[in-house]
C-alpha positions as CSV (number, residue, x, y, z in Angstrom):
1,M,-17.6,-28.8,-6.6
2,G,-18.8,-30.4,-10.1
3,I,-19.3,-33.7,-11.9
4,V,-16.4,-35.9,-12.3
5,V,-15.8,-38.4,-15.5
6,N,-14.0,-41.4,-15.1
7,L,-14.0,-42.9,-18.3
8,D,-10.0,-43.6,-18.6
9,V,-10.6,-45.6,-15.4
10,M,-12.9,-47.7,-16.7
11,M,-11.4,-48.2,-20.2
12,A,-8.2,-49.0,-18.8
13,K,-9.6,-51.4,-16.0
14,R,-11.6,-53.4,-19.7
15,K,-8.1,-52.3,-21.4
16,M,-10.3,-50.8,-24.2
17,S,-8.7,-48.1,-26.1
18,L,-10.5,-45.0,-27.2
19,N,-10.0,-46.3,-31.0
20,E,-12.1,-49.8,-30.0
21,L,-14.5,-48.3,-28.0
22,S,-14.9,-45.1,-30.5
23,G,-15.5,-48.0,-32.9
24,K,-18.3,-50.2,-30.4
25,V,-20.2,-46.5,-29.4
26,G,-20.4,-44.7,-33.0
27,L,-19.3,-41.7,-31.5
28,T,-15.7,-39.7,-33.5
29,L,-13.2,-40.1,-31.0
30,A,-13.2,-35.8,-30.6
31,N,-16.2,-36.5,-28.8
32,L,-15.1,-39.4,-26.6
33,S,-11.8,-37.1,-26.2
34,I,-13.7,-34.5,-24.8
35,L,-15.7,-36.7,-21.8
36,K,-12.5,-38.9,-21.3
37,T,-10.8,-35.3,-20.1
38,G,-13.8,-33.8,-18.6
39,K,-14.3,-31.1,-21.0
40,A,-17.6,-32.4,-21.5
41,K,-21.0,-29.7,-20.2
42,A,-23.5,-32.5,-20.8
43,I,-24.4,-35.8,-22.2
44,R,-27.0,-37.8,-23.9
45,F,-28.8,-40.9,-21.8
46,S,-28.8,-42.6,-25.1
47,T,-24.7,-42.1,-25.4
48,L,-24.4,-42.9,-22.4
49,A,-26.1,-46.6,-22.2
50,L,-24.2,-47.3,-25.1
51,I,-20.7,-46.3,-23.5
52,C,-21.7,-48.7,-20.3
53,E,-23.4,-51.3,-22.5
54,A,-19.8,-51.3,-24.3
55,L,-17.6,-51.2,-21.1
56,D,-20.0,-53.3,-19.1
57,C,-20.4,-51.1,-16.3
58,Q,-23.0,-48.8,-14.3
59,P,-23.2,-45.0,-15.0
60,G,-22.3,-44.9,-11.5
61,D,-19.1,-46.6,-12.4
62,L,-18.4,-43.5,-14.7
63,L,-19.5,-40.1,-13.3
64,E,-19.5,-39.1,-9.7
65,Y,-20.1,-35.6,-7.7
66,S,-17.1,-34.1,-6.4
67,K,-17.2,-31.3,-3.7
68,D,-13.8,-30.0,-4.5
């Protein structure tokens, strides 16, 4: 059970690289990579809002709950 992060899916849909997203959001590549791979334990709402703004999406597009 857990939360699945679909950051890589949204980045692919928007044809945006990790470097480009890093520049728009102001996060390091390392921190974005942790989010992208699903290894993050938490995310601040302010960070989530910046990512949503940069990718023109909703939080539900990035996060989903999985029973598996």
